VOZAMAR-296660 format. One record per residue (C-alpha): residue in three letters; x, y, z. Coordinates in Angstrom, 3 decimals, m for minus. Layout:
N
@r=ALA&c1=X&c2=Y&c3=Z
...
END
This chain:
75
@r=MET&c1=m2.016&c2=9.771&c3=1.462
@r=TYR&c1=0.646&c2=9.749&c3=m1.239
@r=ILE&c1=1.116&c2=13.514&c3=m1.115
@r=ILE&c1=2.235&c2=13.232&c3=2.503
@r=ALA&c1=4.730&c2=10.498&c3=1.603
@r=ILE&c1=6.101&c2=12.548&c3=m1.295
@r=ALA&c1=6.468&c2=15.627&c3=0.913
@r=TRP&c1=8.192&c2=13.624&c3=3.648
@r=LEU&c1=10.641&c2=12.108&c3=1.176
@r=TYR&c1=11.365&c2=15.572&c3=m0.245
@r=ILE&c1=12.195&c2=16.884&c3=3.218
@r=THR&c1=14.449&c2=13.930&c3=3.990
@r=VAL&c1=16.281&c2=14.385&c3=0.668
@r=LEU&c1=16.975&c2=17.983&c3=1.667
@r=MET&c1=18.127&c2=16.826&c3=5.115
@r=ALA&c1=20.403&c2=14.219&c3=3.538
@r=ALA&c1=21.884&c2=16.811&c3=1.178
@r=THR&c1=23.090&c2=18.875&c3=4.141
@r=GLU&c1=25.055&c2=16.024&c3=5.735
@r=LYS&c1=28.853&c2=16.245&c3=5.715
@r=THR&c1=29.543&c2=12.927&c3=3.972
@r=ILE&c1=27.758&c2=10.887&c3=1.344
@r=THR&c1=27.486&c2=7.931&c3=3.699
@r=ALA&c1=25.829&c2=10.043&c3=6.378
@r=GLY&c1=23.474&c2=11.472&c3=3.781
@r=LEU&c1=22.455&c2=8.052&c3=2.500
@r=LEU&c1=21.960&c2=6.703&c3=5.999
@r=SER&c1=19.897&c2=9.754&c3=6.952
@r=PHE&c1=17.717&c2=9.330&c3=3.882
@r=VAL&c1=17.200&c2=5.606&c3=4.458
@r=PHE&c1=16.533&c2=5.767&c3=8.208
@r=TYR&c1=14.616&c2=9.073&c3=8.311
@r=GLY&c1=12.886&c2=8.798&c3=4.947
@r=LEU&c1=12.504&c2=5.451&c3=3.238
@r=LEU&c1=11.962&c2=3.095&c3=6.162
@r=PRO&c1=9.406&c2=5.201&c3=8.082
@r=CYS&c1=7.582&c2=6.086&c3=4.875
@r=ALA&c1=7.417&c2=2.458&c3=3.727
@r=LEU&c1=6.199&c2=1.352&c3=7.146
@r=LEU&c1=3.510&c2=4.052&c3=7.194
@r=LEU&c1=2.252&c2=3.193&c3=3.705
@r=TRP&c1=2.196&c2=m0.517&c3=4.543
@r=ILE&c1=0.251&c2=0.014&c3=7.774
@r=LEU&c1=m2.246&c2=2.371&c3=6.149
@r=GLY&c1=m2.673&c2=0.015&c3=3.201
@r=VAL&c1=m3.653&c2=m3.017&c3=5.318
@r=ASN&c1=m7.309&c2=m1.976&c3=5.583
@r=HIS&c1=m7.478&c2=m1.211&c3=1.874
@r=ARG&c1=m6.046&c2=m4.607&c3=0.939
@r=ARG&c1=m8.463&c2=m6.332&c3=3.340
@r=PHE&c1=m11.403&c2=m4.420&c3=1.805
@r=LYS&c1=m10.366&c2=m5.331&c3=m1.759
@r=LYS&c1=m9.994&c2=m9.011&c3=m0.791
@r=HIS&c1=m13.454&c2=m9.011&c3=0.798
@r=GLN&c1=m14.995&c2=m7.357&c3=m2.274
@r=LYS&c1=m13.360&c2=m9.929&c3=m4.542
@r=SER&c1=m14.696&c2=m12.822&c3=m2.467
@r=LEU&c1=m18.230&c2=m11.329&c3=m2.521
@r=LEU&c1=m18.048&c2=m10.931&c3=m6.286
@r=GLU&c1=m16.907&c2=m14.543&c3=m6.724
@r=GLU&c1=m19.770&c2=m15.781&c3=m4.513
@r=GLU&c1=m22.280&c2=m13.748&c3=m6.500
@r=VAL&c1=m21.035&c2=m15.131&c3=m9.813
@r=GLY&c1=m21.031&c2=m18.660&c3=m8.385
@r=ASP&c1=m24.650&c2=m18.340&c3=m7.219
@r=GLN&c1=m25.831&c2=m17.195&c3=m10.634
@r=ASP&c1=m24.131&c2=m20.055&c3=m12.456
@r=GLY&c1=m25.523&c2=m22.699&c3=m10.100
@r=ALA&c1=m29.156&c2=m21.584&c3=m10.524
@r=ASP&c1=m29.179&c2=m22.256&c3=m14.278
@r=THR&c1=m27.715&c2=m25.756&c3=m14.171
@r=ASN&c1=m30.278&c2=m27.335&c3=m11.831
@r=ARG&c1=m33.436&c2=m27.111&c3=m13.945
@r=ASP&c1=m36.199&c2=m29.658&c3=m13.600
@r=GLU&c1=m37.891&c2=m30.397&c3=m16.930
END
């Protein structure tokens, strides 16, 4: 996933370098490169963040269940 983002940013840097003014080059890089790339990485990362959060909650429940079983002994 990151290789695509790196390649896209490389292409937009080359596009920005061919602009007539520095301002046009910066605007081209920001609007053709950084913003779409950041949006794409954020959208594609939503499922990964959700998965990691779910795994963390399952791990916390598992640790909580193990601790509770030892404290309630009947002697």
